[in-house]
C-alpha positions as CSV (number, residue, x, y, z in Angstrom):
1,M,-8.0,74.6,-0.4
2,R,-5.3,73.3,-2.7
3,L,-1.7,74.3,-2.3
4,L,-1.6,77.4,-4.6
5,E,-4.9,78.6,-3.2
6,A,-3.7,78.1,0.4
7,V,-0.6,80.2,-0.6
8,G,-2.8,82.9,-2.0
9,F,-4.9,82.9,1.2
10,V,-1.8,83.3,3.4
11,L,-0.4,86.0,1.2
12,A,-3.7,87.9,1.5
13,I,-3.2,88.4,5.3
14,P,-0.3,90.9,5.3
15,P,-2.2,93.5,3.2
16,V,-4.7,93.7,6.2
17,F,-1.8,94.7,8.4
18,A,-0.7,97.3,5.8
19,L,-4.3,98.7,5.7
20,L,-4.2,99.1,9.5
21,G,-0.8,100.8,9.3
22,W,1.1,98.0,11.0
23,M,3.5,97.5,8.1
24,P,4.5,99.7,5.1
25,R,1.8,100.1,2.6
26,R,4.1,99.2,-0.3
27,T,5.0,95.9,1.4
28,G,1.3,95.1,1.8
29,F,0.7,96.0,-1.8
30,V,3.4,93.5,-2.9
31,F,1.9,90.8,-0.8
32,A,-1.5,91.5,-2.4
33,I,0.0,91.3,-5.9
34,L,1.6,87.9,-5.1
35,S,-1.6,86.6,-3.6
36,C,-3.5,87.7,-6.8
37,A,-0.9,86.0,-9.0
38,S,-1.1,82.8,-7.0
39,L,-4.9,82.7,-7.1
40,L,-4.9,83.6,-10.8
41,L,-2.5,80.8,-11.5
42,A,-4.6,78.3,-9.5
43,S,-7.8,79.3,-11.2
44,V,-6.3,78.9,-14.7
45,W,-4.4,75.7,-13.9
46,L,-6.7,74.0,-11.5
47,G,-10.1,75.8,-12.0
48,A,-12.0,78.4,-9.9
49,Y,-14.8,77.6,-7.6
50,W,-17.4,79.5,-5.6
51,Q,-16.0,78.9,-2.1
52,L,-13.0,81.2,-3.0
53,I,-15.1,84.1,-4.2
54,P,-14.8,86.0,-0.9
55,L,-11.0,85.6,-1.1
56,Y,-10.9,86.9,-4.7
57,L,-12.9,90.0,-3.6
58,G,-10.7,90.5,-0.5
59,V,-7.5,90.5,-2.5
60,L,-8.9,92.9,-5.1
61,L,-10.2,95.2,-2.4
62,S,-6.8,95.3,-0.8
63,L,-5.1,96.1,-4.1
64,F,-7.6,98.9,-4.9
65,V,-7.4,100.6,-1.5
66,L,-3.7,100.3,-1.0
67,Q,-3.0,101.7,-4.5
68,R,-5.7,104.5,-4.6
69,T,-5.7,106.1,-1.2
70,R,-3.3,107.9,1.1
71,P,-3.3,106.7,4.6
72,Q,-2.8,110.1,6.2
73,R,-6.0,111.5,4.5
74,S,-8.3,108.4,4.7
75,E,-7.5,106.5,7.8
76,W,-11.2,105.6,8.3
77,M,-11.3,104.1,4.8
78,H,-8.3,101.9,5.5
79,V,-9.8,100.6,8.7
80,L,-13.1,99.9,7.0
81,A,-11.3,98.1,4.1
82,A,-9.2,96.1,6.6
83,T,-12.4,95.1,8.4
84,A,-14.1,94.1,5.1
85,V,-11.1,92.1,3.9
86,T,-10.8,90.3,7.3
87,C,-14.5,89.3,7.1
88,L,-14.0,88.1,3.5
89,L,-11.0,86.0,4.6
90,L,-13.0,84.5,7.5
91,L,-15.9,83.8,5.1
92,T,-13.5,82.0,2.8
93,G,-12.2,79.9,5.6
94,A,-15.7,79.0,6.7
95,F,-16.8,78.0,3.1
96,T,-13.7,75.9,2.5
97,F,-14.1,74.2,5.8
98,V,-17.7,73.3,5.5
99,L,-17.5,72.3,1.8
100,P,-13.8,71.5,1.1
101,M,-12.1,70.4,-2.1
102,F,-12.1,66.8,-0.6
103,T,-9.6,64.2,-1.5
104,L,-10.6,60.8,-2.9
105,P,-8.7,57.7,-1.6
106,K,-5.9,56.6,-4.0
107,P,-6.8,53.4,-5.8
108,T,-5.0,50.3,-4.4
109,G,-4.7,48.2,-7.6
110,P,-1.8,47.7,-10.0
111,Y,-3.5,49.5,-13.0
112,A,-3.8,53.2,-13.7
113,T,-7.5,54.1,-14.2
114,G,-9.1,55.8,-17.1
115,T,-12.6,57.1,-17.5
116,R,-14.9,58.1,-20.4
117,V,-18.5,59.3,-20.7
118,E,-20.8,57.8,-23.3
119,H,-24.4,58.3,-24.5
120,L,-26.5,55.3,-25.1
121,V,-29.8,55.0,-26.9
122,D,-32.1,52.0,-26.4
123,P,-33.1,50.5,-29.8
124,V,-36.2,48.9,-28.3
125,W,-37.7,50.7,-25.4
126,M,-39.3,54.1,-25.4
127,E,-39.1,56.6,-22.6
128,T,-42.0,56.1,-20.2
129,H,-41.2,58.7,-17.5
130,V,-42.8,61.4,-19.7
131,A,-46.4,60.9,-20.7
132,G,-46.8,60.8,-24.4
133,S,-43.1,60.8,-25.1
134,L,-42.1,59.6,-28.6
135,R,-38.4,59.5,-27.7
136,P,-36.4,56.3,-27.2
137,R,-34.9,55.6,-23.8
138,E,-31.6,57.4,-23.5
139,I,-29.0,57.3,-20.7
140,M,-25.6,58.6,-20.0
141,V,-23.0,56.3,-18.5
142,Q,-19.5,56.8,-17.2
143,I,-17.0,54.0,-17.5
144,W,-13.9,53.5,-15.3
145,Y,-11.4,50.9,-16.5
146,P,-7.8,49.7,-16.4
147,A,-5.9,52.2,-18.5
148,T,-2.6,53.0,-20.2
149,P,-2.5,56.8,-19.9
150,N,-0.5,58.9,-22.3
151,R,-0.5,62.6,-21.4
152,Q,-4.2,62.7,-20.7
153,H,-5.5,65.0,-18.0
154,L,-7.2,63.8,-14.8
155,A,-11.0,63.8,-15.1
156,S,-13.0,66.0,-12.8
157,Y,-15.4,64.5,-10.3
158,R,-18.4,65.7,-12.2
159,R,-19.0,67.5,-15.5
160,R,-19.9,71.2,-14.9
161,R,-23.3,70.8,-16.6
162,E,-24.2,68.0,-14.2
163,T,-23.7,70.0,-11.1
164,T,-25.9,72.4,-9.2
165,L,-24.9,75.9,-8.0
166,L,-23.9,74.5,-4.6
167,S,-22.0,71.5,-6.1
168,S,-20.4,73.4,-9.0
169,Y,-17.0,73.1,-7.3
170,M,-17.1,69.4,-8.1
171,G,-16.6,70.3,-11.7
172,V,-13.0,71.3,-11.0
173,L,-12.2,68.7,-8.3
174,K,-9.9,66.1,-9.8
175,T,-10.2,62.4,-9.5
176,H,-7.5,59.7,-10.0
177,S,-8.8,58.7,-13.4
178,Y,-7.3,59.9,-16.7
179,K,-9.9,61.2,-19.1
180,N,-10.3,59.1,-22.3
181,A,-7.1,57.2,-21.8
182,A,-6.5,54.0,-23.8
183,V,-7.8,50.8,-22.3
184,A,-5.1,48.6,-21.0
185,T,-4.3,45.4,-23.0
186,S,-2.5,43.4,-20.3
187,G,-5.0,41.2,-18.5
188,A,-7.8,41.8,-21.0
189,P,-10.6,41.0,-21.4
190,F,-11.8,42.6,-18.2
191,P,-15.1,41.6,-16.5
192,V,-17.8,44.3,-16.3
193,L,-19.4,45.7,-13.2
194,L,-22.6,47.7,-13.3
195,F,-22.9,50.5,-10.7
196,N,-26.4,51.9,-10.0
197,P,-26.7,55.1,-7.9
198,A,-29.2,55.8,-5.2
199,W,-32.7,57.2,-5.9
200,G,-32.0,60.8,-7.1
201,G,-28.2,60.1,-7.0
202,N,-25.7,60.2,-9.8
203,R,-23.2,57.9,-11.4
204,T,-20.1,59.5,-9.7
205,Q,-21.5,59.2,-6.1
206,N,-19.3,56.2,-5.3
207,T,-16.1,57.3,-7.1
208,Y,-13.9,56.1,-4.2
209,Q,-15.2,52.5,-4.9
210,V,-15.4,52.4,-8.7
211,E,-11.9,53.8,-9.2
212,D,-10.5,51.2,-6.8
213,L,-12.3,48.4,-8.7
214,A,-11.0,49.6,-12.0
215,S,-7.4,49.7,-10.7
216,H,-7.8,46.0,-9.9
217,G,-8.8,45.0,-13.5
218,F,-12.6,45.6,-13.7
219,I,-14.5,47.7,-16.2
220,V,-17.0,49.6,-14.0
221,V,-20.0,51.3,-15.7
222,G,-21.8,54.0,-13.6
223,V,-25.3,54.5,-15.0
224,D,-27.3,57.7,-14.7
225,H,-30.9,56.5,-15.0
226,T,-32.6,59.4,-16.8
227,Y,-35.5,61.0,-14.8
228,N,-34.3,59.4,-11.6
229,S,-30.6,60.2,-11.5
230,G,-29.4,63.7,-12.1
231,P,-28.8,66.2,-13.3
232,V,-27.9,64.3,-16.5
233,A,-26.3,66.2,-19.4
234,F,-26.8,64.9,-23.0
235,P,-24.7,65.7,-26.0
236,D,-27.4,67.8,-27.6
237,G,-27.5,70.3,-24.7
238,R,-30.4,68.8,-22.7
239,V,-29.9,68.6,-19.0
240,I,-32.5,66.4,-17.3
241,G,-33.0,66.2,-13.6
242,P,-34.8,63.8,-11.4
243,V,-38.6,63.7,-11.6
244,D,-40.0,65.3,-8.4
245,D,-43.5,63.7,-8.3
246,H,-42.5,61.0,-5.8
247,D,-39.7,59.6,-3.6
248,I,-39.1,56.0,-2.7
249,A,-38.8,56.9,1.0
250,D,-41.8,59.4,1.2
251,F,-44.8,57.7,2.7
252,Q,-46.9,60.8,3.4
253,N,-49.0,60.4,0.3
254,T,-48.4,56.7,-0.7
255,T,-49.1,53.4,1.0
256,V,-46.6,50.7,1.5
257,A,-48.2,48.7,-1.4
258,Q,-48.0,51.7,-3.7
259,Q,-44.4,52.3,-2.8
260,I,-43.6,48.7,-3.5
261,A,-45.3,49.0,-6.9
262,I,-43.5,52.3,-7.7
263,G,-40.1,50.8,-6.6
264,G,-40.7,47.6,-8.7
265,Q,-41.6,49.6,-11.8
266,E,-38.5,51.8,-11.5
267,A,-36.2,48.9,-10.7
268,A,-37.4,47.2,-13.9
269,I,-36.7,50.3,-16.0
270,E,-33.3,50.7,-14.5
271,A,-32.4,47.1,-14.8
272,G,-33.3,47.5,-18.5
273,D,-30.7,50.3,-18.6
274,D,-28.1,47.9,-17.3
275,V,-29.0,45.4,-19.9
276,L,-28.6,48.1,-22.6
277,V,-25.1,48.7,-21.2
278,L,-24.2,45.1,-21.4
279,N,-25.6,44.8,-25.0
280,T,-23.7,47.9,-26.1
281,L,-20.4,46.7,-24.6
282,S,-20.9,43.3,-26.1
283,A,-21.2,44.8,-29.6
284,A,-18.3,47.1,-28.9
285,N,-16.1,44.2,-27.9
286,L,-16.5,42.8,-31.5
287,N,-15.9,46.1,-33.2
288,S,-12.3,46.6,-34.3
289,R,-12.8,50.4,-34.4
290,S,-14.0,50.5,-30.8
291,P,-11.7,51.3,-27.8
292,W,-13.3,48.3,-26.2
293,F,-12.3,45.8,-28.9
294,H,-11.4,42.5,-27.3
295,R,-11.2,44.3,-23.9
296,V,-14.6,43.4,-22.4
297,D,-16.0,40.3,-20.8
298,V,-19.8,40.9,-20.5
299,N,-20.6,37.2,-19.9
300,D,-19.1,37.3,-16.4
301,A,-20.6,40.5,-15.2
302,G,-21.5,41.7,-11.8
303,A,-23.8,44.5,-10.5
304,F,-23.8,46.7,-7.4
305,G,-25.4,49.8,-6.1
306,H,-26.1,52.0,-3.2
307,S,-29.6,52.4,-1.6
308,F,-32.2,52.0,-4.4
309,G,-29.3,51.2,-6.7
310,G,-28.7,48.0,-4.7
311,A,-32.3,46.9,-5.5
312,V,-31.5,47.5,-9.2
313,A,-28.3,45.5,-8.9
314,A,-30.3,42.5,-7.5
315,E,-33.0,42.9,-10.1
316,V,-30.7,42.9,-13.1
317,C,-28.8,39.9,-11.6
318,Y,-32.1,38.1,-11.3
319,Q,-33.2,39.0,-14.9
320,D,-29.9,38.7,-16.9
321,P,-27.9,35.4,-17.0
322,R,-24.7,37.4,-17.9
323,V,-24.8,39.0,-14.4
324,K,-23.4,36.4,-12.1
325,A,-23.3,38.3,-8.7
326,A,-24.9,41.3,-7.0
327,L,-23.9,43.6,-4.2
328,N,-26.6,45.7,-2.4
329,E,-25.2,48.6,-0.3
330,D,-27.8,49.4,2.3
331,G,-30.9,49.3,0.0
332,W,-34.3,47.8,0.1
333,M,-35.2,45.1,-2.5
334,F,-37.8,45.8,-5.1
335,G,-39.1,44.0,-8.2
336,E,-39.4,40.3,-8.9
337,V,-36.3,39.5,-7.0
338,A,-37.7,40.8,-3.8
339,A,-40.4,38.2,-3.7
340,R,-38.6,35.3,-5.3
341,G,-35.1,35.7,-4.0
342,L,-31.8,35.5,-5.8
343,K,-30.3,32.2,-6.6
344,K,-26.8,33.7,-7.3
345,P,-24.1,35.1,-5.1
346,Y,-25.7,38.0,-3.3
347,F,-23.9,40.3,-0.8
348,V,-25.9,42.8,1.3
349,M,-24.1,45.5,3.3
350,N,-26.1,47.3,6.0
351,D,-25.6,50.4,8.1
352,D,-25.7,50.2,11.9
353,G,-29.1,51.8,12.3
354,P,-31.4,50.8,15.2
355,A,-33.8,47.9,14.8
356,I,-37.4,48.6,14.1
357,S,-39.4,48.7,17.3
358,A,-43.1,47.8,17.9
359,A,-43.7,51.5,18.8
360,Q,-42.6,52.5,15.3
361,L,-44.7,49.8,13.6
362,H,-47.8,51.2,15.4
363,S,-46.8,54.8,15.4
364,T,-49.5,57.5,14.8
365,D,-47.0,59.2,12.5
366,V,-47.8,57.9,8.9
367,Q,-44.2,58.3,7.7
368,T,-42.7,56.4,10.6
369,R,-45.3,53.6,10.6
370,R,-45.2,52.9,6.8
371,E,-41.5,53.2,6.5
372,S,-41.0,50.7,9.4
373,K,-43.5,48.3,7.8
374,L,-41.6,48.4,4.5
375,T,-38.3,47.8,6.3
376,N,-39.8,44.8,8.0
377,I,-41.1,43.4,4.7
378,D,-37.6,43.9,3.2
379,I,-36.0,42.1,6.2
380,E,-38.4,39.1,5.6
381,N,-37.5,39.1,1.9
382,L,-33.8,39.2,2.6
383,N,-34.0,36.4,5.2
384,H,-35.9,34.3,2.7
385,T,-33.3,34.7,0.0
386,M,-30.4,34.1,2.4
387,Q,-32.0,31.0,4.0
388,E,-33.1,29.6,0.6
389,F,-30.1,30.4,-1.6
390,G,-27.3,31.6,0.6
391,G,-25.4,34.8,0.5
392,Y,-23.4,37.3,2.5
393,M,-24.4,39.9,5.0
394,L,-22.2,42.6,6.5
395,T,-22.9,45.4,9.0
396,I,-20.4,48.2,9.7
397,R,-20.7,49.3,13.3
398,G,-21.1,53.1,13.7
399,S,-22.2,53.5,10.0
400,R,-25.2,55.2,8.5
401,H,-26.8,55.1,5.1
402,F,-24.5,57.6,3.3
403,D,-21.3,56.0,4.7
404,F,-21.4,53.7,1.7
405,S,-21.1,56.7,-0.8
406,D,-18.7,59.6,-1.3
407,R,-21.1,61.9,0.5
408,T,-19.3,61.5,3.8
409,L,-16.2,63.1,2.2
410,Y,-18.0,66.2,1.2
411,S,-17.8,67.9,4.6
412,P,-16.2,67.3,8.0
413,I,-19.6,68.2,9.6
414,R,-21.3,64.9,10.0
415,R,-24.8,66.5,10.4
416,L,-24.5,67.8,6.8
417,T,-23.4,64.5,5.3
418,E,-25.6,62.3,7.6
419,A,-22.5,60.2,8.4
420,G,-22.2,57.8,11.3
421,T,-19.6,57.7,14.0
422,V,-17.2,55.5,12.0
423,S,-14.5,57.3,10.1
424,P,-15.4,57.8,6.4
425,V,-11.9,56.7,5.4
426,R,-12.3,53.5,7.5
427,A,-15.8,52.8,6.2
428,H,-14.6,53.2,2.6
429,E,-11.6,51.0,3.3
430,I,-13.9,48.2,4.5
431,V,-16.4,48.5,1.6
432,E,-13.5,48.5,-0.9
433,A,-11.9,45.4,0.6
434,Y,-15.1,43.3,0.7
435,T,-16.3,44.5,-2.7
436,L,-13.1,43.6,-4.3
437,Q,-12.9,40.1,-2.8
438,F,-16.6,39.4,-3.5
439,F,-16.4,40.2,-7.3
440,S,-12.9,38.7,-7.6
441,H,-14.1,35.5,-6.1
442,T,-17.5,35.2,-7.9
443,L,-16.4,36.4,-11.3
444,L,-12.7,35.4,-11.5
445,G,-12.6,32.5,-9.0
446,K,-9.9,34.1,-6.8
447,P,-9.6,33.2,-3.1
448,A,-11.7,35.4,-0.8
449,P,-10.6,34.9,2.8
450,L,-12.8,37.7,4.0
451,L,-15.9,35.8,2.8
452,A,-14.8,32.3,3.9
453,A,-16.6,32.2,7.2
454,N,-18.5,34.2,9.8
455,G,-16.5,36.9,11.6
456,S,-14.2,39.6,10.3
457,P,-10.6,40.9,10.9
458,Y,-12.2,44.4,11.0
459,K,-13.3,45.2,14.5
460,E,-16.1,47.4,13.1
461,V,-17.6,44.6,11.0
462,Q,-20.3,42.0,11.8
463,F,-20.2,39.5,8.9
464,E,-22.3,36.4,8.1
465,N,-21.7,33.8,5.5
466,W,-25.1,32.2,4.8
467,F,-23.6,29.6,2.4
468,A,-21.6,28.2,5.3
469,H,-24.5,28.7,7.7
470,N,-27.0,26.9,5.5
471,A,-24.5,24.0,4.8
472,S,-24.0,23.5,8.6
473,T,-27.7,23.3,9.3
474,R,-28.8,20.9,6.6
């Protein structure tokens, strides 16, 4: 709960005492009025969300009963109302504990951050996810950038139309980025970083990371890959969710070879979306009427992503010479780059999951056996590219797959977020530090002491510099 809502919650408790006859009814009614005013102000100023619905109902019930009934004639009604209000308050506490209005870490860079959402249409490629479609490929992107804010409001975590019923509260949860603020001029042009979300993820899923990068002088473009990401809301009212016909980690009905083919095909499409972003920003950089005029450097770009988005980052880095470096956050590799390797700076971050065992590779369970086999193939591909071309590898001890995204902030209950034992704040601090030094070094030529050699100042980190390793063995 935010401050005004917490005040409203506390003020809703004394009316329960009044209903039970433990304080004057008039005093309880005043507290209920004050609670209602606080919650109303919060909903108008900050926005309402579903976790507080029981609280709203409890306050209204208190007002109604305290105003309409006489305690000497309807004692049973007051006790019943007090019980109901108490249950509603407890339900509010449970909802706001399990799914709180979480707080994103404050960006650490010198710039204020701005953000804007843009609709891009590919002038060349048609949509292939829908059979027989005659529409061009369209995507929605969100751009975070160094900004000069001037009375703009802070942007919400997600747009309301791009949430589900359960995640609708994220439509009023505020970030640290100012909506449609002017792009900063000092330090421009700024290098571009392309962020690709996980399979079925969304462009805002790593807001902790993209805001921090933008505050350090990068233009970060989060790409919603239509029919894979979602839900994605377009300006004409369409809202398109992910296609449900397959999942990159579902091996019940697909073989390893089929999943590799599916992943390669989707990685190629999404890498094409990234190329569209670079082409669009390149044109905007030359357009004097564009907010990006002379602000963008697309020829020294980087790409990164979480899970499947990491594969897309590696693939677009392999395909497009403007992308000079790639960061893969706990994702398999797919596409041409998986087989051929990446002859550019490549950074792979891994979770601390257990190694694949012989029992898993020969398991009678189809899902376990095939997933383990694909993981081993991916390890072989990764070792090849590291041994052949160099790169960086990092493992965060105690982490799990979703510790690289915002998801671990969504709830303190680790089983719901599938978080590891490492603190989410600590995991994000580590990811931010290494990401910033990696792209600052590879795109801007700045020193990167965290990358210089094997080992790490973070006790949770196991780090390997394969450039240094390869040089010492040749």
